N, C-alpha and C positions, 0 to 999 in steps of 0.2 A: 504494500500500500504506500509506503514511504517513497519507493522508487517511482511509482506512477505520479505522485504529487511533484516530485523533483523534476521529472521529465516534462510534465505540463508547465511547471514554472519556467523551466529552461526554454521551452518552445515559445511561451508567451513573451519572454524576454527578447528572443531573436526576432519575433514578428513585430514587436513594438519598436525595435531599433532599425527597421528597414526604411529605406527612402520612400517618401510619398510618391504616389503614382501620378500626381498632377499638381499643378499650381495655377492660381488665377490672380490677376492683378488688374485693378480698374484705376485709370488715371483721369481725374476731372479736368475740365476745361475744353477749349476749342482746338487744342493741338498746337504744334506737333507733340506726339506722345512717344516716349522712349522707354522700352521694356528690356530687361535682361532675361534671356532665355537660356536656362541651364541645360545644355545637351552634352554633359560630360560622360554619360554612360554609353560606352561604345557598343554594348550589346542590345541597345534599345532603339526603337524608332519613336517618333513623336507626332502626335496629332495636335494641330494648332487651330484655334478658333478665335474669331473676333466677336465681341458683343457690345451693345450700346443701349442707351435709353434716352428718349426725348420726352420733354415735358411741354404740354400745352394742349388745349382743347382742339378737337378735330377741325373745327371751322377756322382756326387760326394757324394750323400747320402749313408749312411751306409745301407746295406741291412737287417736292423733289422725290423721285422714286429711288434714287441711289446716290451714294456719296462717293466720288472718286478719291482714292487715296494713293499716295506714293509710299510704297513699302520699301525700306532700305535695310538690308541685312548687313551687319558688320561682323566679320569672323573674329575669333580670338587673335588671329594674325593681322588684323586690320584690313583684310580684303573686303571689298564692298560689292554687293549685288543689289540691283534696284529694279522694281517693276511697278506698274500701276494696276490696282485692283479696284473693284466697285463693290461697295457695301450696300446691299439693298436695304431700304428703310421701310418697306411695307412689311409689317410683322404683327405679332400679337399687340393689341392695343386696348386700352380702356378709354374712358372719356377724357382723362387728364394726362395720359402718358402712352408711349408705345415702346416696345422692346424688340431688339433684333439680336439674334445669335446665329452665326453661320460658320461653317467650317471654312478655314482658309487653306490649309495644307494638311493632308493626312499621310502618314507613313514617312515623315521626313527623316532621312538618314544623312546627317551633315558630313561634308567632306573632311572637316577637321572638328574633333570633339572638344568641347569646352563651353565657356559661357559666351554666347553671341549677344549682340545688341540689335534690337529691332526698333527702328525709328519709323513711325507712321505719321505722315503729314497729309492733312486734307488739302484739296486743291482750293485755291483762293477764289475760283470762279463760282463756287457753290456755297451758299449760306443756308444752314439748317437751323431753324428756330428751335430753341429749347434743348439742344444737344448737350447732354450732361458730361460726356467724355467718351473714352474708349477703353474697353476691357480686352484682355488677352487671356485665354485659357490654354494651357499646355498639358497634354496627357501623355505620359510615358508608357510605351508598350514594349514588353519583352519579346 
């Protein structure tokens, strides 16, 4: 009986000390937003999603269907990759707010492992009323 208790306690200790399978961060404001993305585990791939929330009544919402974003990845060695993506803004909504959560990239296996910096900049040509900020969710898969 004592061995079983010790084994259960040891197993609980190892499970409690494992790295989390994901992380989320929400940055307030109109951008640009800078996130650190920990991709140090060379045995994992990563699923990355954006999310946001807008505040205002439907009658006052801007008629913008999507928000163009410049996404810039900076590697641990300071190499830069840049692309433009479009964040759709038509999503779950209540009378006073709307939420958007979309996958950005699934199964990312970085060329160099480490902590990457992700800088997301909205285009100046689009103004979205009530935009609270931008969130980034990263899920690690073995």
